VOGU-3710 file (C-alpha; in Angstrom, 3 decimals, decimal comma):
1> mneekrinei> 40,577/72,329/-65,720  41,792/68,663/-65,475  40,397/67,753/-68,404  41,781/70,554/-70,448  45,231/70,365/-68,952  44,794/66,337/-69,966  43,726/67,456/-73,655  46,522/69,720/-73,714  49,089/66,632/-72,538  47,521/63,958/-75,225
11> kkedykrmpl> 47,934/66,586/-77,937  51,460/67,466/-76,567  52,079/63,518/-76,847  50,813/63,361/-80,567  52,705/66,280/-81,877  56,028/65,151/-80,589  54,940/61,572/-82,376  53,223/63,141/-85,338  56,507/64,352/-87,446  58,374/60,654/-87,285
21> ffiamtvfai> 54,981/58,965/-87,978  54,381/60,887/-91,386  58,103/60,584/-92,084  57,705/56,333/-91,909  54,683/56,647/-94,145  56,405/58,424/-96,693  59,142/55,520/-96,460  56,451/53,222/-96,695  54,956/54,859/-99,710  58,016/55,472/-101,630
31> ggsffgyfla> 58,808/51,651/-100,799  55,525/50,784/-102,402  55,734/52,704/-105,148  59,471/51,585/-106,287  57,910/47,776/-105,806  55,028/48,510/-107,835  57,170/50,254/-110,245  59,402/46,621/-110,331  56,853/44,597/-110,948  55,247/46,694/-113,814
41> skhelfemsv> 58,577/46,891/-115,249  59,095/43,385/-114,727  55,252/42,297/-115,771  56,391/39,578/-118,315  58,738/38,134/-116,382  56,107/38,092/-113,663  53,621/36,403/-115,950  56,156/33,925/-117,197  56,933/32,842/-113,624  53,540/31,911/-112,667
51> dffkengklf> 53,025/30,225/-116,106  55,862/28,051/-115,124  54,404/27,351/-112,131  51,143/26,487/-113,585  52,430/24,551/-116,796  54,406/22,143/-114,017  52,255/21,908/-111,107  51,854/18,610/-111,235  55,849/18,426/-110,831  55,247/20,977/-107,749
61> slcfaaamyv> 52,945/18,978/-106,441  55,227/15,901/-106,023  57,855/18,310/-104,710  55,391/19,022/-102,182  54,455/16,051/-101,128  58,200/14,685/-100,680  58,828/18,208/-98,492  56,030/17,053/-96,276  57,413/13,767/-95,918  60,909/14,450/-95,118
71> fgtitavisi> 59,661/17,495/-93,003  57,640/15,862/-90,877  59,934/12,780/-90,438  62,489/15,081/-89,467  60,088/16,846/-87,097  58,313/13,802/-85,580  61,772/12,401/-84,737  63,205/15,575/-83,053  59,992/15,837/-81,008  60,118/12,328/-80,311
81> vkyikvkklw> 63,933/12,886/-78,745  62,804/16,116/-76,855  59,934/14,222/-74,656  62,452/11,356/-74,526  64,543/13,979/-72,769  61,850/15,249/-70,131  60,757/12,145/-69,427  64,005/10,877/-68,407  64,495/14,305/-66,221  61,070/13,794/-64,825
91> gtekerednw> 62,021/9,672/-63,842  63,989/10,262/-60,306  62,979/12,500/-57,741  66,332/13,901/-57,313  66,731/14,642/-60,757  62,848/16,372/-60,607  63,092/18,840/-57,864  66,250/19,986/-59,409  65,531/20,309/-62,978  61,564/21,575/-62,590
101> dliedkvadl> 61,776/24,917/-63,989  64,000/22,889/-66,882  61,386/20,633/-67,664  58,769/23,047/-67,897  60,522/25,260/-70,170  61,379/22,082/-72,309  57,483/20,626/-72,020  56,484/24,177/-73,388  59,287/24,135/-76,257  58,169/20,698/-77,126
111> fgtvgrsiii> 54,343/22,376/-77,521  55,834/24,903/-80,167  57,536/22,749/-82,026  54,463/19,890/-82,494  52,009/22,946/-83,346  54,410/24,414/-85,375  55,096/21,114/-87,337  51,256/20,381/-87,294  50,510/23,568/-89,471  53,735/23,415/-91,785
121> cfflhgasiy> 52,490/19,743/-92,731  49,238/21,097/-93,263  50,347/23,515/-95,567  52,719/20,954/-97,575  49,831/18,804/-98,062  47,492/21,553/-99,250  49,910/23,038/-102,151  50,747/18,732/-102,757  47,039/18,758/-103,665  46,503/22,505/-105,153
131> nlfpnlrsvk> 44,414/22,478/-108,173  43,788/18,879/-107,883  41,071/18,136/-110,193  42,761/20,106/-113,281  45,898/17,997/-112,796  43,915/14,723/-112,205  41,811/15,993/-115,718  45,207/16,501/-117,522  46,833/13,418/-116,432  44,478/11,543/-118,729
141> tetgfiaeiy> 45,574/13,059/-121,453  49,506/13,685/-120,741  52,125/10,611/-121,155  55,335/10,854/-119,243  56,944/10,187/-115,814  55,121/12,736/-114,130  51,852/11,994/-115,286  52,487/8,276/-114,274  53,035/9,139/-110,860  51,135/12,203/-109,904
151> eigfflslig> 47,837/10,043/-108,717  50,152/8,095/-106,330  51,587/11,510/-105,311  48,493/12,664/-104,629  47,473/9,366/-102,092  50,153/8,812/-100,333  50,312/13,056/-99,549  46,976/12,286/-98,126  47,947/9,271/-96,176  51,141/11,071/-94,811
161> vviftalffi> 48,755/14,372/-94,268  47,222/11,633/-91,404  50,042/9,864/-90,042  51,576/12,732/-88,962  48,825/14,446/-87,849  48,336/11,679/-85,952  51,173/11,187/-84,587  52,164/14,851/-83,631  48,383/14,614/-82,000  50,104/11,839/-79,793
171> iqrkslemek> 53,246/13,546/-78,586  50,849/16,976/-77,926  48,990/14,471/-75,614  52,080/12,998/-73,941  53,308/16,591/-73,491  49,899/17,725/-71,652  50,013/14,685/-69,195  53,978/16,093/-68,180  52,339/19,301/-67,530  49,524/18,118/-65,782
181> llnpekngsi> 51,923/16,095/-63,540  54,356/19,658/-63,135  51,012/21,270/-62,485  48,367/19,333/-60,919  45,523/22,106/-60,858  45,178/22,143/-64,300  42,687/20,296/-65,520  41,235/19,153/-69,339  41,384/16,048/-71,588  42,459/16,322/-74,918
191> fdfsfkkkwv> 39,416/15,085/-76,226  37,336/17,328/-74,926  35,544/19,880/-77,058  35,744/22,367/-73,981  39,311/21,645/-73,169  40,923/24,691/-73,728  38,357/26,732/-71,367  38,516/23,896/-68,762  42,565/24,466/-68,890  41,909/28,009/-68,649
201> sgfdeaekkq> 39,976/27,559/-65,254  43,371/25,914/-63,733  45,627/29,215/-64,042  45,968/31,390/-60,914  46,625/35,262/-61,873  50,725/35,100/-62,209  49,647/32,692/-65,418  46,570/34,971/-66,447  48,607/38,177/-66,704  51,027/36,281/-68,407
211> vgiaaykayn> 48,654/34,943/-70,944  47,013/38,836/-71,017  50,405/40,294/-72,093  51,575/37,385/-74,927  48,171/37,662/-76,458  48,581/41,548/-76,720  51,762/41,193/-78,207  50,759/38,301/-80,939  47,706/40,283/-81,484  49,771/43,309/-81,968
221> ivnmtctimt> 52,319/41,103/-84,585  49,046/39,694/-86,839  47,811/42,840/-87,312  51,302/44,055/-88,560  51,301/40,796/-90,580  47,862/41,260/-91,957  48,727/44,739/-92,899  51,822/43,756/-94,754  50,267/40,949/-96,752  47,083/43,415/-97,870
231> vlliiigmfa> 49,215/45,771/-99,325  51,061/43,241/-100,917  48,328/41,478/-102,204  46,715/44,525/-103,364  50,108/45,295/-105,245  50,898/42,068/-106,841  46,842/41,776/-107,760  47,208/44,712/-110,022  49,577/42,743/-112,204  48,869/39,501/-111,484
241> ditivpllcv> 45,713/37,338/-111,883  45,790/35,741/-108,317  42,004/36,531/-108,187  40,445/38,300/-104,567  40,404/35,075/-102,540  44,189/35,553/-101,043  42,819/38,892/-99,933  39,803/37,482/-98,952  41,412/35,076/-96,725  43,778/37,563/-95,103
251> aviwivqlts> 40,660/40,148/-94,478  38,556/37,174/-92,937  41,612/36,437/-90,827  41,804/39,932/-89,538  38,378/40,630/-89,116  37,869/37,424/-86,964  41,305/38,277/-84,758  40,552/42,146/-84,438  36,770/40,641/-83,186  37,338/37,875/-80,954
261> ftiacakvtg> 39,960/39,691/-79,568  37,847/42,931/-78,281  35,159/40,902/-77,168  37,563/38,587/-74,968  38,286/41,962/-73,472  35,253/42,923/-72,661  34,311/40,267/-71,386  37,576/40,014/-68,929  37,746/44,041/-68,327  34,141/44,656/-68,751
271> kfc> 35,193/47,041/-71,551  36,329/47,361/-74,859  40,361/47,240/-75,692
//
């Protein structure tokens, strides 16, 4: 009887939410149809845009390399200033005790700034060397300012990503030292390959719960992002020669994220999530 009652409750909940779900799916389907129709109607314009990027690949590469230097320099300065402010708050015992929570928040913010900066710098570097070998081959047969500085731009981009990665790594290491001072129970060296495992071992129950909730929210956001990107890439792939590589990359990220989260849940809770 209890089982039957529970089944009825489950069905009732599903029936209550079902109309809104199908309305949303219908809206998404109509929106996708209009988007596909728009791409189809603007097929020539879309192809012209793709050809424009291909024909001016070296110029865009140089622009991305310059953007990496500008972005990396600005975010590095911002990160250093943030660290100096945190260090100043930690400097005297009175300020340390009065601003303990503020210091922790600022260290967490610094970690986030540095992490995002590394990702964006890698993206800008990757964009700057995209289609590298065909561009280098075409330089041999071309003349003009862009062709002359393209090789220099490539090496500058390579040097830049090394410099900024090293700089952000140092800032990250300094931030980690500050976090260890704030929480003496935390252990692990950033140079240790098993750092994350040792770091998590220092979490108390409250921290583990907070991390679990954050991880689940991040899991749902990544799922939604991968869904949207997959749909967009499928539609764009109908009208442009983008190959299956972008779609494959999203699929790999999606599967790895889903599998790793499921395995982690099974290890922690003893059941699949």
